[in-house]
TORLOVEX-908801 format. One line per field, with one value per residue: residue number from 1; residue in one letter; x, y, z of N, C-alpha, C in turn. Coordinates in nm, 3 decimals. Example, Ala and Ser with C-alpha at 12.3 -4.5 7.8 and 13.67 -1.06 7.14 Angstrom:
2
num	1, 2
residuo	A, S
n.c1	1.319, 1.285
n.c2	-0.569, -0.225
n.c3	0.780, 0.708
ca.c1	1.230, 1.367
ca.c2	-0.450, -0.106
ca.c3	0.780, 0.714
c.c1	1.320, 1.290
c.c2	-0.330, 0.003
c.c3	0.780, 0.787
END
This chain:
141
num	1, 2, 3, 4, 5, 6, 7, 8, 9, 10, 11, 12, 13, 14, 15, 16, 17, 18, 19, 20, 21, 22, 23, 24, 25, 26, 27, 28, 29, 30, 31, 32, 33, 34, 35, 36, 37, 38, 39, 40, 41, 42, 43, 44, 45, 46, 47, 48, 49, 50, 51, 52, 53, 54, 55, 56, 57, 58, 59, 60, 61, 62, 63, 64, 65, 66, 67, 68, 69, 70, 71, 72, 73, 74, 75, 76, 77, 78, 79, 80, 81, 82, 83, 84, 85, 86, 87, 88, 89, 90, 91, 92, 93, 94, 95, 96, 97, 98, 99, 100, 101, 102, 103, 104, 105, 106, 107, 108, 109, 110, 111, 112, 113, 114, 115, 116, 117, 118, 119, 120, 121, 122, 123, 124, 125, 126, 127, 128, 129, 130, 131, 132, 133, 134, 135, 136, 137, 138, 139, 140, 141
residuo	X, X, X, X, X, X, X, X, X, X, X, X, X, X, X, X, X, X, X, X, X, X, X, X, X, X, X, X, X, X, X, X, X, X, X, X, X, X, X, X, X, X, X, X, X, X, X, X, X, X, X, X, X, X, X, X, X, X, X, X, X, X, X, X, X, X, X, X, X, X, X, X, X, X, X, X, X, X, X, X, X, X, X, X, X, X, X, X, X, X, X, X, X, X, X, X, X, X, X, X, X, X, X, X, X, X, X, X, X, X, X, X, X, X, X, X, X, X, X, X, X, X, X, X, X, X, X, X, X, X, X, X, X, X, X, X, X, X, X, X, X
n.c1	0.072, 0.051, 0.163, -0.002, -0.227, -0.583, -0.775, -1.008, -1.285, -1.527, -1.874, -2.143, -2.403, -2.464, -2.333, -2.300, -2.315, -2.116, -1.875, -1.929, -1.896, -1.624, -1.523, -1.549, -1.432, -1.161, -1.116, -1.066, -0.768, -0.654, -0.747, -0.786, -0.962, -0.921, -1.064, -1.336, -1.648, -1.908, -2.082, -2.150, -2.023, -1.818, -1.632, -1.598, -1.368, -1.172, -1.162, -0.996, -0.736, -0.673, -0.719, -0.867, -0.895, -1.150, -1.500, -1.730, -2.044, -2.330, -2.678, -2.855, -2.778, -2.731, -2.669, -2.460, -2.570, -2.570, -2.622, -2.600, -2.338, -2.199, -2.238, -2.093, -1.834, -1.815, -1.620, -1.396, -1.259, -1.127, -1.270, -1.427, -1.762, -1.926, -2.261, -2.405, -2.728, -3.032, -3.180, -3.081, -3.179, -3.300, -3.455, -3.511, -3.594, -3.423, -3.137, -3.115, -3.079, -2.845, -2.684, -2.667, -2.544, -2.271, -2.171, -2.068, -2.137, -2.369, -2.500, -2.697, -2.723, -2.694, -2.949, -3.062, -2.862, -2.751, -2.526, -2.532, -2.637, -2.413, -2.215, -2.262, -2.328, -2.080, -1.920, -2.022, -1.993, -1.700, -1.657, -1.774, -1.632, -1.364, -1.469, -1.473, -1.226, -1.084, -1.239, -1.140, -0.838, -0.889, -0.976, -0.764, -0.577
n.c2	-0.140, 0.229, 0.567, 0.759, 0.628, 0.586, 0.464, 0.225, 0.160, -0.096, -0.127, -0.349, -0.549, -0.722, -0.965, -0.988, -0.699, -0.615, -0.732, -0.611, -0.372, -0.389, -0.455, -0.272, -0.005, -0.090, -0.096, 0.186, 0.366, 0.502, 0.386, 0.187, -0.159, -0.172, -0.345, -0.497, -0.551, -0.711, -0.589, -0.329, -0.375, -0.590, -0.414, -0.174, -0.288, -0.355, -0.110, 0.025, -0.086, -0.068, 0.208, 0.353, 0.575, 0.653, 0.567, 0.326, 0.296, 0.111, 0.108, 0.005, -0.295, -0.620, -0.637, -0.418, -0.113, 0.100, 0.395, 0.351, 0.297, 0.527, 0.756, 0.583, 0.629, 0.905, 1.214, 1.064, 0.945, 1.072, 1.027, 1.043, 0.967, 0.786, 0.729, 0.432, 0.320, 0.215, 0.371, 0.640, 0.880, 1.223, 1.384, 1.165, 1.041, 0.884, 0.905, 1.200, 1.138, 1.005, 1.173, 1.402, 1.283, 1.248, 1.141, 1.265, 1.220, 1.077, 0.761, 0.591, 0.250, 0.078, 0.067, -0.091, -0.375, -0.316, -0.222, 0.027, 0.147, 0.077, 0.187, 0.488, 0.448, 0.376, 0.600, 0.818, 0.739, 0.765, 1.010, 1.101, 0.960, 1.117, 1.424, 1.330, 1.283, 1.506, 1.685, 1.533, 1.580, 1.879, 1.900, 1.795, 1.981
n.c3	-0.024, -0.080, 0.047, -0.049, -0.116, -0.065, 0.224, 0.293, 0.499, 0.499, 0.594, 0.638, 0.608, 0.436, 0.226, -0.034, -0.113, 0.075, -0.100, -0.355, -0.289, -0.255, -0.471, -0.646, -0.505, -0.490, -0.731, -0.824, -0.863, -0.690, -0.405, -0.120, -0.019, 0.334, 0.500, 0.557, 0.748, 0.890, 1.055, 1.288, 1.539, 1.497, 1.375, 1.509, 1.663, 1.446, 1.385, 1.568, 1.538, 1.260, 1.155, 0.916, 0.590, 0.547, 0.585, 0.484, 0.517, 0.623, 0.722, 0.829, 1.036, 1.213, 1.571, 1.650, 1.497, 1.182, 1.298, 1.593, 1.570, 1.462, 1.647, 1.902, 1.730, 1.731, 1.814, 1.926, 1.676, 1.376, 1.129, 0.791, 0.730, 0.473, 0.429, 0.281, 0.212, 0.105, 0.235, 0.177, 0.073, -0.009, 0.253, 0.409, 0.683, 0.897, 0.732, 0.801, 1.036, 1.058, 0.939, 1.171, 1.324, 1.270, 0.970, 0.705, 0.421, 0.167, -0.006, -0.207, -0.277, -0.612, -0.803, -0.965, -1.111, -1.398, -1.625, -1.707, -1.441, -1.280, -1.350, -1.300, -1.011, -0.952, -1.043, -0.895, -0.639, -0.652, -0.663, -0.382, -0.254, -0.273, -0.213, 0.069, 0.139, 0.122, 0.296, 0.536, 0.528, 0.538, 0.794, 0.911, 0.905
ca.c1	-0.008, 0.155, 0.107, -0.128, -0.370, -0.699, -0.775, -1.134, -1.329, -1.660, -1.921, -2.242, -2.435, -2.505, -2.212, -2.310, -2.318, -1.937, -1.806, -1.987, -1.847, -1.475, -1.467, -1.564, -1.351, -1.040, -1.090, -1.007, -0.660, -0.607, -0.813, -0.774, -1.019, -0.847, -1.131, -1.488, -1.713, -2.076, -2.160, -2.076, -1.974, -1.695, -1.597, -1.523, -1.270, -1.103, -1.126, -0.866, -0.574, -0.660, -0.742, -0.928, -0.920, -1.293, -1.564, -1.852, -2.144, -2.483, -2.745, -2.925, -2.700, -2.754, -2.571, -2.458, -2.641, -2.528, -2.647, -2.503, -2.199, -2.131, -2.242, -1.962, -1.681, -1.806, -1.556, -1.277, -1.193, -1.187, -1.266, -1.508, -1.818, -2.056, -2.344, -2.467, -2.824, -3.154, -3.311, -3.005, -3.234, -3.331, -3.567, -3.554, -3.550, -3.326, -3.097, -3.084, -3.019, -2.735, -2.601, -2.668, -2.476, -2.159, -2.164, -2.066, -2.224, -2.453, -2.512, -2.780, -2.698, -2.757, -3.143, -3.030, -2.696, -2.703, -2.394, -2.529, -2.673, -2.306, -2.117, -2.318, -2.278, -1.928, -1.888, -2.089, -1.881, -1.555, -1.674, -1.805, -1.464, -1.278, -1.495, -1.433, -1.096, -1.054, -1.288, -1.024, -0.762, -0.914, -1.011, -0.645, -0.454
ca.c2	-0.017, 0.318, 0.617, 0.840, 0.537, 0.637, 0.357, 0.226, 0.032, -0.125, -0.208, -0.372, -0.690, -0.797, -1.017, -0.933, -0.552, -0.578, -0.820, -0.547, -0.245, -0.426, -0.455, -0.099, 0.046, -0.147, -0.078, 0.325, 0.366, 0.532, 0.340, 0.023, -0.160, -0.254, -0.402, -0.562, -0.624, -0.736, -0.489, -0.222, -0.435, -0.623, -0.334, -0.146, -0.396, -0.335, 0.020, 0.077, -0.107, -0.050, 0.356, 0.410, 0.745, 0.666, 0.435, 0.324, 0.229, 0.057, 0.173, -0.143, -0.462, -0.660, -0.613, -0.242, -0.055, 0.253, 0.483, 0.379, 0.298, 0.686, 0.779, 0.563, 0.697, 1.054, 1.254, 0.989, 0.922, 1.169, 0.964, 1.087, 0.855, 0.765, 0.613, 0.379, 0.255, 0.231, 0.509, 0.716, 0.993, 1.342, 1.415, 1.052, 1.073, 0.812, 0.978, 1.308, 1.128, 0.982, 1.299, 1.450, 1.158, 1.250, 1.103, 1.324, 1.193, 0.948, 0.741, 0.480, 0.125, 0.094, 0.009, -0.248, -0.363, -0.281, -0.175, 0.211, 0.172, 0.038, 0.298, 0.573, 0.437, 0.375, 0.727, 0.901, 0.728, 0.806, 1.174, 1.106, 0.943, 1.216, 1.490, 1.262, 1.285, 1.643, 1.701, 1.480, 1.675, 1.986, 1.885, 1.782, 2.097
ca.c3	-0.009, -0.089, 0.150, -0.086, -0.090, 0.061, 0.299, 0.296, 0.559, 0.462, 0.729, 0.588, 0.678, 0.302, 0.200, -0.172, -0.110, 0.061, -0.212, -0.480, -0.271, -0.220, -0.614, -0.682, -0.438, -0.537, -0.883, -0.804, -0.853, -0.534, -0.313, -0.113, 0.124, 0.439, 0.622, 0.522, 0.819, 0.870, 1.165, 1.368, 1.671, 1.452, 1.265, 1.615, 1.690, 1.375, 1.352, 1.658, 1.455, 1.107, 1.120, 0.794, 0.609, 0.508, 0.573, 0.412, 0.623, 0.623, 0.859, 0.901, 1.056, 1.355, 1.680, 1.648, 1.363, 1.155, 1.369, 1.713, 1.520, 1.429, 1.813, 1.947, 1.708, 1.740, 1.903, 1.924, 1.562, 1.307, 1.011, 0.768, 0.721, 0.407, 0.470, 0.191, 0.258, 0.080, 0.277, 0.119, -0.016, 0.044, 0.355, 0.487, 0.878, 0.938, 0.691, 0.882, 1.183, 1.056, 0.937, 1.248, 1.432, 1.210, 0.843, 0.617, 0.290, 0.176, -0.163, -0.238, -0.392, -0.757, -0.837, -1.029, -1.177, -1.524, -1.688, -1.696, -1.307, -1.217, -1.396, -1.224, -0.880, -0.952, -1.041, -0.780, -0.521, -0.657, -0.625, -0.263, -0.174, -0.293, -0.091, 0.197, 0.171, 0.138, 0.444, 0.668, 0.492, 0.617, 0.958, 1.001, 0.852
c.c1	0.086, 0.074, -0.004, -0.220, -0.458, -0.747, -0.914, -1.210, -1.475, -1.748, -2.078, -2.273, -2.437, -2.338, -2.162, -2.268, -2.117, -1.842, -1.817, -1.870, -1.653, -1.405, -1.441, -1.464, -1.179, -1.003, -1.087, -0.854, -0.568, -0.626, -0.807, -0.876, -0.923, -0.911, -1.275, -1.572, -1.881, -2.143, -2.072, -1.988, -1.811, -1.591, -1.501, -1.420, -1.169, -1.053, -1.007, -0.748, -0.522, -0.636, -0.770, -0.881, -1.075, -1.359, -1.698, -1.946, -2.300, -2.563, -2.816, -2.841, -2.746, -2.635, -2.558, -2.499, -2.567, -2.492, -2.580, -2.375, -2.133, -2.158, -2.142, -1.835, -1.680, -1.710, -1.406, -1.193, -1.224, -1.153, -1.427, -1.585, -1.922, -2.142, -2.413, -2.612, -2.936, -3.220, -3.209, -3.087, -3.271, -3.455, -3.604, -3.477, -3.413, -3.168, -3.039, -3.033, -2.882, -2.596, -2.568, -2.583, -2.323, -2.123, -2.156, -2.115, -2.287, -2.462, -2.592, -2.738, -2.735, -2.881, -3.129, -2.866, -2.662, -2.583, -2.420, -2.555, -2.510, -2.240, -2.175, -2.289, -2.137, -1.871, -1.912, -2.031, -1.770, -1.546, -1.714, -1.685, -1.373, -1.320, -1.474, -1.299, -1.024, -1.115, -1.168, -0.900, -0.743, -0.906, -0.855, -0.505, -0.484
c.c2	0.117, 0.459, 0.724, 0.730, 0.553, 0.497, 0.310, 0.109, 0.060, -0.166, -0.208, -0.521, -0.805, -0.839, -0.978, -0.813, -0.540, -0.646, -0.677, -0.405, -0.278, -0.347, -0.318, -0.041, 0.009, -0.121, 0.078, 0.311, 0.397, 0.478, 0.186, -0.020, -0.215, -0.334, -0.374, -0.596, -0.621, -0.669, -0.444, -0.257, -0.492, -0.482, -0.215, -0.178, -0.369, -0.217, 0.092, 0.069, -0.038, 0.107, 0.401, 0.530, 0.767, 0.545, 0.415, 0.267, 0.209, 0.118, 0.083, -0.255, -0.493, -0.623, -0.460, -0.198, 0.083, 0.357, 0.472, 0.348, 0.465, 0.733, 0.709, 0.593, 0.831, 1.104, 1.173, 0.958, 1.054, 1.085, 0.980, 0.938, 0.861, 0.668, 0.579, 0.265, 0.298, 0.302, 0.591, 0.798, 1.089, 1.317, 1.256, 1.088, 0.983, 0.845, 1.096, 1.290, 1.054, 1.103, 1.379, 1.390, 1.185, 1.208, 1.229, 1.334, 1.070, 0.892, 0.602, 0.376, 0.133, 0.022, -0.092, -0.262, -0.391, -0.198, -0.025, 0.233, 0.142, 0.145, 0.429, 0.583, 0.441, 0.552, 0.836, 0.846, 0.767, 0.948, 1.191, 1.087, 1.045, 1.402, 1.445, 1.317, 1.406, 1.707, 1.665, 1.561, 1.834, 1.988, 1.863, 1.895, 2.219
c.c3	-0.024, -0.023, 0.076, -0.126, 0.020, 0.115, 0.331, 0.377, 0.547, 0.578, 0.676, 0.585, 0.528, 0.239, 0.058, -0.199, -0.064, -0.066, -0.350, -0.430, -0.312, -0.402, -0.669, -0.640, -0.492, -0.670, -0.901, -0.762, -0.738, -0.403, -0.272, 0.038, 0.210, 0.501, 0.567, 0.642, 0.838, 0.957, 1.242, 1.470, 1.614, 1.427, 1.393, 1.660, 1.624, 1.360, 1.465, 1.616, 1.317, 1.068, 0.982, 0.745, 0.574, 0.548, 0.519, 0.493, 0.612, 0.750, 0.951, 0.939, 1.214, 1.451, 1.700, 1.464, 1.308, 1.253, 1.518, 1.694, 1.499, 1.587, 1.863, 1.905, 1.749, 1.852, 1.923, 1.780, 1.464, 1.154, 0.929, 0.726, 0.607, 0.431, 0.319, 0.247, 0.145, 0.095, 0.266, 0.018, 0.035, 0.124, 0.409, 0.659, 0.927, 0.858, 0.774, 1.012, 1.144, 1.011, 1.071, 1.376, 1.366, 1.079, 0.789, 0.476, 0.296, 0.006, -0.138, -0.297, -0.512, -0.733, -0.907, -1.090, -1.336, -1.538, -1.636, -1.526, -1.194, -1.237, -1.311, -1.104, -0.853, -0.941, -0.935, -0.601, -0.525, -0.592, -0.443, -0.184, -0.176, -0.193, 0.048, 0.264, 0.153, 0.248, 0.547, 0.634, 0.559, 0.734, 1.020, 0.984, 0.981
END
């Protein structure tokens, strides 16, 4: 892993979504998935030693859900969190709660896995990762 690489942690209870996100993120030249966890409880254990640059977080998961995870890391870790959820649309109450709890951005998963939807998702995610990285750099300056 080179020093300029953006280290990403994925937290999602769906194995299919985790694998898809790993494929997409690892396809970006400057990004690398360093951990993929099925819930917030497992992710908290890994977080302490891995220190990712950005977290991609699902909201609905067993044991520790996304909102609880955000509350647990707030004030302790300076890691931008992008919520990826089917609820990720403007006006969603749960999404508003996630932003209030510290998430910096959100993205909805592809509505289907056609080539067009996959390209659109990939482009949007790339943009959101870049934005989150800039926010992290600005907060550290």
